[in-house]
C-alpha positions as CSV (number, residue, x, y, z in Angstrom):
1,M,58.5,116.1,234.9
2,N,58.1,118.5,232.0
3,P,54.9,118.3,229.9
4,T,55.3,117.3,226.3
5,P,53.1,119.3,223.9
6,L,50.4,117.3,222.2
7,E,50.0,118.2,218.6
8,K,49.2,114.8,217.1
9,V,45.6,114.2,216.3
10,A,44.7,110.9,214.8
11,P,41.6,108.9,214.0
12,M,40.3,106.7,216.8
13,G,40.1,103.6,214.7
14,N,36.5,103.2,215.7
15,S,33.2,104.3,214.1
16,K,31.1,106.9,215.8
17,E,28.6,104.2,216.6
18,A,31.3,102.0,218.2
19,L,32.5,105.0,220.3
20,L,28.9,105.7,221.4
21,L,28.5,102.1,222.5
22,R,31.8,102.1,224.4
23,L,30.9,105.4,226.2
24,H,27.5,104.0,227.1
25,H,29.3,101.2,228.9
26,T,31.0,103.6,231.3
27,P,29.2,104.4,234.6
28,L,29.3,108.1,233.9
29,F,27.5,107.9,230.5
30,S,25.3,104.9,231.0
31,A,22.3,107.1,231.6
32,W,22.9,109.4,228.6
33,P,20.8,108.8,225.5
34,N,22.5,108.8,222.1
35,D,21.1,112.2,221.1
36,M,22.9,113.8,224.1
37,I,26.2,112.0,223.8
38,A,26.4,112.6,220.0
39,P,26.9,116.4,220.3
40,L,29.5,115.9,223.0
41,L,31.3,113.3,220.9
42,A,31.3,115.7,217.9
43,Q,33.1,118.3,220.0
44,S,35.6,115.8,221.4
45,Q,39.0,115.4,219.9
46,P,41.1,112.2,219.5
47,L,44.7,112.4,220.5
48,T,47.6,110.0,220.1
49,L,50.6,109.7,222.4
50,E,53.8,107.7,222.3
51,S,55.1,106.0,225.3
52,G,56.4,108.6,227.8
53,E,54.5,111.5,226.5
54,I,52.5,113.7,228.9
55,L,48.8,114.2,228.4
56,F,48.4,116.7,231.2
57,A,50.6,117.8,234.0
58,E,49.8,118.0,237.7
59,G,48.7,121.5,238.5
60,S,47.7,122.5,235.0
61,P,44.2,124.0,234.4
62,A,41.6,121.3,233.9
63,R,39.6,121.9,230.7
64,S,38.9,118.3,229.6
65,F,38.5,114.8,230.8
66,Y,39.4,111.7,228.8
67,F,38.2,108.3,227.5
68,L,41.0,105.8,226.9
69,A,40.4,104.0,223.6
70,V,43.8,102.2,223.1
71,G,46.9,101.8,225.1
72,R,47.6,102.6,228.8
73,I,47.9,105.8,230.9
74,N,49.7,106.1,234.2
75,L,48.4,108.7,236.7
76,I,51.4,110.0,238.6
77,A,51.6,112.0,241.8
78,A,54.6,113.9,243.0
79,A,55.6,113.8,246.7
80,A,57.0,116.7,248.6
81,T,60.4,115.0,248.4
82,G,60.2,115.2,244.6
83,Q,59.7,111.5,244.1
84,E,57.0,110.3,241.8
85,K,54.5,107.5,242.4
86,I,52.0,105.8,240.1
87,V,48.7,106.1,241.8
88,E,46.5,104.5,239.1
89,I,46.9,102.7,235.8
90,I,44.2,103.6,233.3
91,Q,43.1,100.8,230.9
92,P,41.1,100.9,227.6
93,D,37.4,101.8,228.1
94,D,38.2,103.8,231.3
95,L,37.3,107.4,231.8
96,F,39.7,109.5,233.8
97,A,40.0,113.0,235.2
98,E,36.2,113.2,235.2
99,A,36.1,114.3,238.8
100,V,37.4,117.8,237.8
101,A,34.2,118.2,235.8
102,F,32.4,118.7,239.1
103,L,35.2,120.2,241.2
104,G,36.9,122.4,238.6
105,G,40.3,123.8,239.2
106,R,43.5,121.9,238.2
107,Y,44.5,118.4,237.6
108,P,45.8,116.8,240.8
109,V,48.1,114.3,239.1
110,T,50.1,113.9,235.9
111,A,48.9,111.6,233.1
112,Q,51.6,109.9,231.1
113,A,51.3,107.3,228.3
114,D,52.9,104.0,229.1
115,A,52.5,102.7,225.5
116,T,51.3,104.0,222.2
117,T,48.0,105.4,223.3
118,T,44.8,107.0,221.9
119,V,42.5,109.0,224.0
120,L,39.3,111.0,223.4
121,E,39.5,114.4,224.9
122,I,36.0,115.5,226.1
123,P,35.5,119.2,226.9
124,L,34.4,119.9,230.4
125,D,32.4,123.0,229.7
126,L,30.1,121.3,227.2
127,F,29.7,118.3,229.6
128,V,28.7,120.5,232.5
129,A,26.5,122.7,230.4
130,T,24.6,119.7,229.1
131,L,23.9,118.5,232.7
132,E,22.9,122.0,233.9
133,Q,20.3,122.2,231.1
134,R,18.9,118.7,231.9
135,P,18.3,118.2,235.6
136,L,16.6,114.9,235.0
137,L,19.6,113.5,233.2
138,M,21.8,114.7,236.1
139,R,19.6,112.8,238.6
140,Q,19.6,109.7,236.4
141,M,23.4,109.9,236.2
142,L,23.8,110.3,239.9
143,A,21.5,107.3,240.5
144,R,23.6,105.1,238.2
145,L,26.9,106.3,239.9
146,S,25.3,105.5,243.3
147,M,24.4,102.0,242.2
148,R,28.0,101.6,240.9
149,L,29.3,102.7,244.3
150,H,27.2,100.3,246.1
151,F,28.4,97.5,243.8
152,L,32.0,98.4,244.5
153,V,31.5,98.5,248.2
154,K,29.9,95.1,248.0
155,E,32.9,93.8,246.0
156,L,35.3,95.3,248.5
157,R,33.5,93.6,251.3
158,H,33.8,90.3,249.5
159,L,37.6,90.9,249.0
160,S,38.1,91.6,252.7
161,V,36.1,88.7,254.2
162,E,36.2,85.9,251.7
163,S,39.1,83.6,251.0
164,A,40.7,83.4,247.5
165,E,39.1,80.0,247.0
166,Q,35.6,81.4,247.9
167,R,36.0,84.4,245.6
168,L,37.2,82.3,242.7
169,A,34.2,79.9,243.2
170,S,31.8,82.8,243.4
171,Y,33.1,84.3,240.2
172,L,32.8,81.0,238.3
173,L,29.3,80.5,239.6
174,E,28.3,83.9,238.2
175,L,29.4,82.6,234.8
176,C,27.1,79.5,234.9
177,P,24.0,80.0,232.7
178,V,22.0,77.5,234.8
179,V,22.5,75.6,238.0
180,N,24.8,72.5,237.8
181,S,26.1,73.5,234.3
182,P,29.6,74.2,233.2
183,A,30.9,77.8,233.5
184,A,31.0,79.7,230.2
185,I,33.9,82.1,230.4
186,G,32.9,84.4,227.6
187,R,34.2,87.6,229.2
188,P,36.8,89.7,227.4
189,R,40.3,88.9,228.3
190,L,40.9,92.3,230.0
191,T,37.8,91.8,232.2
192,L,38.9,88.3,233.2
193,T,42.4,89.5,233.9
194,R,41.3,92.3,236.1
195,T,39.0,90.0,238.1
196,L,41.6,87.3,238.6
197,A,44.2,90.0,239.5
198,Q,42.2,90.8,242.5
199,L,42.8,87.4,243.9
200,P,45.9,86.7,246.0
201,K,48.1,83.9,244.8
202,L,46.2,80.7,245.0
203,P,47.5,77.7,247.1
204,S,49.6,75.3,245.0
205,Q,46.9,72.6,245.2
206,M,44.5,74.9,243.3
207,A,47.0,76.1,240.7
């Protein structure tokens, strides 16, 4: 797979305030105050890709990580046989390639747009420098990420031991504002879709 050079820079279609809010909702930046995110955002660059274009290739030097604003990105790994496999599908409001911020080196996968896509390219060096200058922020960020990890482990446990009916009932109960009241499904469609996608096909009597 040959990388396609990216030369198209386009507006994100969001105000700076909206982007700050969206970044705050990611686990990595949830502990960052606005006055620390703003300089990082100012040095970040929006890029647009058409379907099939390569954002970065496996093995290329890692200089940035990314926030997906619009569209979809496939992360693709190449096997020793030369075959390629999609290992993750990145959706809007996801960060990706952020692990290289701590590990350095090269991208372990190829990132390819699966639709018309807009990403925010965040420079690794500025991100790391900000953390090194603010040890308290780093500890707060690690605490938030640890809490997120515990949440995911709990969710995984539920997926492995509960039936589809039990998981669906638990999810609907979480949406009830008070006991014995109707469930208010006010979640964004993408959030609801992701949650229900984790459930195996329900028995016909529940469909």
